[in-house]
ZAMARGU-4260 file (C-alpha; in steps of 0.2 Angstrom, whole numbers, plus 5000, padded with zeros to 4 digits):
<rodrens>
0) 5000/5000/5000 | 5014/5012/5004 | 5022/5009/4987 | 5005/5013/4979 | 5004/5029/4988
5) 5022/5034/4983 | 5017/5031/4965 | 5001/5041/4966 | 5012/5055/4975 | 5024/5055/4960
10) 5010/5055/4948 | 5002/5070/4956 | 5018/5079/4957 | 5021/5075/4938 | 5004/5081/4933
15) 5007/5098/4943 | 5024/5101/4935 | 5019/5096/4918 | 5004/5107/4919 | 5015/5122/4925
20) 5026/5119/4910 | 5012/5118/4898 | 5004/5134/4905 | 5020/5143/4904 | 5023/5138/4886
25) 5005/5141/4880 | 5004/5158/4888 | 5017/5165/4876 | 5006/5160/4861 | 4988/5162/4867
30) 4978/5179/4868 | 4979/5186/4885 | 4960/5182/4889 | 4962/5164/4885 | 4979/5163/4894
35) 4971/5170/4910 | 4957/5157/4909 | 4969/5143/4906 | 4980/5149/4921 | 4964/5150/4933
40) 4959/5132/4927 | 4976/5125/4930 | 4977/5133/4947 | 4961/5125/4951 | 4967/5108/4946
45) 4983/5110/4956 | 4973/5114/4971 | 4962/5099/4968 | 4977/5088/4965 | 4985/5094/4982
50) 4969/5090/4991 | 4969/5072/4984 | 4987/5070/4988 | 4984/5076/5006 | 4969/5064/5008
55) 4979/5049/5002 | 4993/5053/5014 | 4982/5053/5030
</rodrens>
């Protein structure tokens, strides 16, 4: 079970860092209004992923 939690933690961390990189790259080519929406959507996803990670580590 501990190994599964570690794998899920790694997956969540990877999802967050990949999302950060994607948002950073897309912000340079998207119009500001779309980029702002994408940033807010990503921030919401990051918060949810952190909550899932916290729940799993209880």
